[in-house]
C-alpha positions in Angstrom: 14.5 11.8 -33.0 16.0 13.6 -35.9 19.4 12.9 -37.3 21.7 15.0 -39.5 24.4 13.0 -41.4 27.6 14.4 -42.7 28.3 12.7 -46.1 31.0 10.1 -45.7 31.8 6.7 -47.1 31.5 3.7 -44.8 34.2 1.0 -44.2 34.2 -2.3 -42.3 32.2 -5.4 -41.8 28.6 -5.7 -40.5 26.8 -8.9 -39.5 23.3 -9.1 -40.8 20.7 -9.1 -38.0 18.3 -12.1 -37.6 15.5 -12.2 -40.1 12.3 -10.9 -38.5 10.3 -12.7 -41.2 11.7 -16.0 -40.1 11.6 -15.1 -36.4 7.8 -14.4 -36.5 7.1 -17.8 -38.0 9.5 -19.7 -35.7 8.1 -18.0 -32.5 4.5 -19.0 -33.5 5.5 -22.6 -34.3 7.4 -22.9 -31.0 4.5 -21.4 -29.0 2.4 -24.4 -30.1 5.0 -27.1 -30.0 5.1 -30.2 -27.9 8.2 -29.1 -25.9 10.3 -26.0 -25.2 12.4 -24.5 -28.0 15.5 -22.4 -27.9 15.7 -19.9 -30.7 19.0 -18.3 -31.4 18.1 -14.7 -32.2 20.7 -12.3 -30.7 19.1 -9.1 -31.9 15.4 -8.3 -31.7 13.1 -5.4 -32.7 9.7 -3.9 -32.2 8.0 -6.3 -34.7 9.5 -9.5 -33.3 8.7 -8.3 -29.7 5.1 -7.6 -30.8 4.7 -11.2 -31.9 6.4 -12.5 -28.7 4.2 -10.3 -26.5 1.0 -11.5 -28.3 2.0 -15.1 -27.9 2.5 -14.5 -24.2 -1.0 -13.2 -24.0 -2.2 -16.5 -25.6 -0.4 -18.5 -22.9 3.1 -19.1 -24.1 6.0 -18.5 -21.7 8.6 -16.7 -23.8 11.8 -15.5 -22.1 14.3 -13.2 -23.7 17.9 -14.5 -23.2 21.3 -13.1 -24.1 21.3 -15.1 -27.3 17.6 -15.2 -28.3 14.4 -16.7 -26.9 13.4 -19.7 -24.8 9.9 -20.6 -25.7 7.8 -22.8 -23.4 4.7 -23.6 -25.4 1.0 -22.9 -24.6 -0.4 -25.6 -22.4 -4.0 -24.5 -22.4 -5.1 -21.4 -24.3 -7.1 -18.8 -22.3 -10.8 -18.3 -23.0 -10.2 -14.7 -23.9 -7.2 -12.4 -24.5 -6.3 -8.9 -25.2 -3.1 -8.5 -27.2 -1.1 -5.6 -28.7 0.2 -6.0 -32.3 1.7 -2.5 -32.1 2.2 -1.6 -35.8 3.3 -5.0 -37.0 1.3 -6.2 -39.9 2.9 -9.6 -39.8 1.9 -10.1 -36.2 -1.8 -9.2 -36.8 -2.1 -11.1 -40.1 -0.4 -14.3 -38.8 -2.2 -14.4 -35.4 -5.7 -13.4 -36.4 -6.3 -16.8 -38.1 -4.3 -18.6 -35.2 -6.7 -17.2 -32.5 -9.5 -18.2 -34.8 -8.2 -21.8 -34.9 -7.8 -21.8 -31.1 -11.3 -20.3 -30.5 -9.9 -17.7 -28.1 -12.1 -14.6 -27.8 -9.4 -12.1 -28.7 -9.1 -8.3 -28.9 -6.2 -7.1 -31.0 -4.8 -3.6 -30.3 -3.3 -1.8 -33.3 -1.0 1.2 -33.6 0.4 3.5 -36.3 -1.0 2.8 -39.8 -1.9 -0.8 -39.0 -5.6 0.0 -38.6 -5.7 1.3 -42.2 -3.8 -1.6 -43.7 -6.0 -4.2 -45.5 -7.4 -7.4 -44.0 -9.7 -8.3 -46.8 -10.2 -10.9 -48.2 -8.8 -12.8 -45.1 -11.6 -11.2 -42.9 -14.4 -12.5 -45.2 -12.9 -16.0 -45.5 -12.5 -16.3 -41.7 -16.1 -15.3 -41.2 -17.2 -17.8 -43.9 -15.4 -20.5 -42.1 -16.8 -20.0 -38.6 -15.3 -16.9 -37.0 -17.1 -13.6 -36.1 -15.0 -10.5 -36.6 -15.7 -6.9 -35.5 -14.1 -3.5 -35.0 -15.1 -2.4 -31.5 -13.0 0.8 -32.1 -10.9 2.2 -34.9 -7.7 0.7 -33.4 -9.1 -2.7 -32.2 -10.3 -5.9 -33.9 -12.2 -8.6 -32.0 -12.2 -12.3 -33.1 -14.8 -14.6 -31.7 -15.9 -18.2 -32.3 -13.8 -20.8 -34.0 -12.5 -21.7 -37.5 -13.7 -25.0 -38.9 -11.8 -27.5 -41.0 -12.5 -27.6 -44.7 -11.7 -25.8 -48.0 -10.5 -22.2 -47.7 -10.4 -20.0 -50.8 -8.4 -16.7 -50.8 -6.9 -14.4 -53.4 -3.1 -14.4 -53.5 -3.0 -10.8 -54.8 -3.2 -8.7 -51.7 -0.7 -10.2 -49.1 1.2 -13.5 -48.7 0.8 -12.8 -45.0 -2.8 -13.9 -45.3 -1.7 -17.3 -46.7 0.9 -17.7 -43.9 -1.7 -16.9 -41.2 -4.1 -19.5 -42.6 -1.3 -22.2 -43.0 -0.3 -21.7 -39.3 -4.0 -21.8 -38.3 -4.9 -24.9 -40.2 -2.1 -26.8 -38.5 -4.0 -26.3 -35.3 -7.5 -27.2 -36.5 -8.4 -30.9 -36.1 -9.1 -32.5 -39.4 -8.0 -31.9 -43.0 -8.1 -28.5 -44.5 -6.9 -27.0 -47.8 -6.2 -23.5 -49.0 -7.2 -22.7 -52.6 -5.3 -19.6 -53.8 -6.9 -17.7 -56.6 -4.9 -15.4 -58.9 -1.2 -14.7 -58.7 0.4 -15.3 -55.3 2.3 -12.1 -54.4 5.5 -12.4 -52.4 5.5 -16.1 -52.9 9.0 -16.7 -51.3 7.6 -15.7 -47.9 5.0 -18.5 -48.1 7.9 -20.8 -48.8 9.5 -19.5 -45.6 6.3 -20.4 -43.7 6.3 -23.9 -45.1 10.0 -24.3 -44.2 9.3 -23.1 -40.6 6.4 -25.5 -40.3 8.6 -28.4 -41.6 11.3 -27.6 -39.1 8.6 -28.1 -36.5 7.5 -31.4 -37.9 4.5 -30.2 -39.9 4.6 -31.2 -43.6 2.2 -29.3 -45.9 1.7 -30.6 -49.4 -0.3 -28.7 -52.0 -1.5 -26.3 -49.3 -3.3 -29.2 -47.5 -2.8 -29.5 -43.8 -3.9 -32.3 -41.4 -4.1 -30.4 -38.2 -5.1 -30.8 -34.6 -1.8 -31.9 -33.1 1.1 -29.9 -31.7 4.1 -28.9 -33.7 7.2 -31.0 -32.9 9.9 -28.9 -31.3 13.4 -29.3 -32.9 14.9 -28.4 -29.5 16.8 -25.5 -30.9 16.9 -23.4 -34.1 19.0 -20.5 -35.3 17.2 -17.6 -37.0 19.0 -16.8 -40.3 20.4 -13.4 -41.3 18.0 -10.9 -42.7 18.4 -10.0 -46.4 15.9 -7.1 -46.2 18.0 -5.1 -43.7 21.3 -6.5 -45.0 20.4 -4.9 -48.3 21.1 -1.4 -47.0 24.7 -2.1 -46.3 25.0 -4.1 -49.6 23.8 -1.0 -51.3 26.4 1.2 -49.5 29.0 -1.2 -51.0 27.6 -0.8 -54.5 27.7 3.0 -54.0 31.4 3.0 -53.2 31.7 2.2 -49.5 34.1 -0.6 -48.5 31.5 -2.6 -46.6 31.2 -6.4 -46.2 28.0 -8.0 -44.9 28.2 -11.3 -43.1 25.6 -13.8 -42.1 23.5 -13.8 -45.3 22.7 -17.2 -46.7 22.7 -17.5 -50.5 20.3 -20.4 -50.1 17.7 -18.4 -48.2 14.0 -18.5 -49.2 13.7 -14.8 -48.3 12.3 -12.9 -51.3 14.7 -10.0 -50.6 17.7 -12.2 -51.4 17.0 -10.7 -54.8 19.1 -7.7 -53.6 22.2 -9.7 -54.4 21.1 -9.6 -58.1 19.4 -6.3 -58.4 22.0 -4.1 -56.7 24.9 -5.0 -58.9 22.6 -5.0 -61.9 21.9 -1.3 -61.4 25.0 -0.5 -63.3 22.5 -0.2 -66.2 18.9 0.9 -66.3 16.8 -2.0 -65.1 13.1 -2.8 -65.1 12.3 -4.4 -61.8 9.0 -6.1 -60.9 8.3 -4.9 -57.3 5.5 -7.4 -56.6 7.7 -9.8 -54.6 10.1 -7.3 -53.2 8.2 -4.3 -51.8 10.6 -3.9 -48.9 13.6 -3.5 -51.3 12.2 -0.7 -53.4 13.3 2.2 -51.3 17.0 1.2 -51.2 17.0 0.0 -54.8 15.5 3.4 -55.8 18.3 5.3 -53.9 20.9 3.1 -55.7 19.3 3.5 -59.1 19.2 7.3 -58.6 23.0 7.2 -58.2 23.5 4.9 -61.1 21.6 4.6 -64.4 18.1 4.8 -63.0 15.4 2.1 -62.9 11.7 1.4 -63.7 9.7 -0.4 -61.0 6.5 -2.1 -62.1 3.6 -3.6 -60.0 4.1 -1.0 -57.2 0.5 -0.8 -56.1 1.0 -2.8 -52.9 3.8 -0.3 -51.8 1.0 2.1 -51.0 -0.2 -0.2 -48.2 3.1 -0.5 -46.2 4.2 1.5 -43.1 3.9 4.6 -45.2 2.5 5.1 -48.7 5.8 3.8 -49.9 5.3 5.2 -53.4 4.8 8.7 -52.2 7.5 8.5 -49.5 10.1 7.1 -51.9 9.3 9.9 -54.4 9.5 12.5 -51.7 12.8 11.2 -50.4 14.5 11.2 -53.8 13.1 14.6 -54.7 14.1 16.1 -51.4 17.6 14.8 -51.9 18.0 16.4 -55.3 17.0 13.4 -57.4 14.2 12.9 -59.9 11.5 10.3 -60.0 7.9 10.0 -61.0 5.1 7.4 -60.7 1.7 6.5 -62.0 -0.8 4.0 -60.6 1.4 1.0 -61.0 4.9 2.1 -62.3 7.6 4.2 -60.8 10.5 5.6 -62.8 13.7 6.7 -61.1 16.2 8.7 -63.1 20.0 8.4 -62.7 20.6 12.0 -61.9 22.6 11.5 -58.7 21.7 12.9 -55.2 22.8 16.1 -53.5 21.5 16.1 -49.9 18.6 17.7 -48.0 15.9 16.8 -45.5 13.8 13.6 -45.6 10.7 12.9 -43.5 10.8 9.2 -42.8 7.0 9.1 -42.5 7.4 6.5 -39.7 8.7 4.1 -42.3 11.9 2.3 -41.2 13.0 1.5 -44.7 12.8 5.2 -45.8 14.9 6.3 -42.8 17.6 3.7 -43.5 17.6 4.3 -47.3 18.1 8.0 -46.7 21.1 7.2 -44.4 22.7 5.1 -47.1 22.0 7.9 -49.7 24.0 10.2 -47.4 27.2 8.3 -48.2 27.1 9.7 -51.8 25.6 13.1 -51.2 27.6 16.4 -51.3 25.5 18.1 -48.7 24.2 16.9 -45.3 21.2 14.7 -45.0 18.7 15.3 -42.2 16.2 12.5 -41.4 13.1 13.5 -39.5 11.7 10.7 -37.3 14.7 8.5 -37.5 13.6 6.5 -34.4 11.3 4.5 -36.7 14.2 2.1 -37.4 13.3 0.4 -34.1 10.6 -1.4 -36.0 13.1 -3.7 -37.7 16.7 -2.6 -37.0 17.1 -0.7 -33.7 20.9 -0.7 -33.8 21.1 0.5 -37.4 22.5 3.9 -36.6 25.0 2.4 -34.1 26.2 0.1 -36.9 26.3 3.0 -39.3 28.6 4.9 -36.8 30.8 1.9 -36.2 31.4 1.8 -40.0 32.6 5.3 -39.9 29.3 7.2 -40.5 29.1 10.6 -38.9 25.9 12.1 -37.6 24.3 14.2 -34.9 21.0 13.3 -33.3 18.4 15.7 -31.9 15.6 14.7 -29.6 12.3 16.4 -30.3 
């Protein structure tokens, strides 16, 4: 689906959708709890559904309700399973260690760019600790055998999702285990989110040490908090002159992308922003910076490993809209030249598509987004909300 947007300011209130980062974690904890759990999560998306579908394949009974999910936990894991992660990196990286902890012979199906996204050093550490991993095909991974308790060592410099996956797994492995993290932990706030989710389900982890082998304790019900990552798009629209209010965002959230509340207003002047902990915010911050005083983004290397090469796709988006930006291996500079309009290929990256739509609110000429359907990954109703706020666009099916 391609969309052509007529430049127009937005006006009104939007309610931030549930955090998919938190929903992934809560669904996994609930699937291995001692009793059913009701999760309040009124909106869903492809990534959350990928995790729910995989957990069903591992024996959980997960029902979608009008307000969220009813999760009846796994009673007895199957001996083998074939599950589809779609293109969700969180789903794969969280559940690969979990199936290793369970000892379920599992084949993971992957879609989109997911087969190319890194699994090292998680892969090597899981093999060292008892699992046998293989790639039967380019788009599948097989996990056999079982993780053992003990001391795990892993670099924190590739993805915090590896740490999350191991934390969730170690809670299920009988005995005491500990994770030793080497180097700087990237996206550390998302590990905090994992620890908070586990704590909500009765599993306290201190100094990355878990005593596993028992079920999580269901809290009965839990509400998934609002998503700062996706709320940031409409917060940016407000900074760019639209009269938009965003509800359902907690100032106390552990979400790393809560930093949007600081960075977006700060772009009234040229900022230097460390992208290490906020790779998902960079596209919309870059759009905002292009319309303000510019910005320099450091530590951008991991952006190349997202749904698109997010360095190249951000550069292309800004340049195609009439802006100016450049990048080297680990730094991207955006100049505050303003944006005019043009055509943006979303590159199957939901955050590029939504950033281009917000850019249209300040452009002089129309903005066409190619492949706009990719917003289904995290925010399926984004364009419906955009229109409710007064946005004007035409869509074309390919």
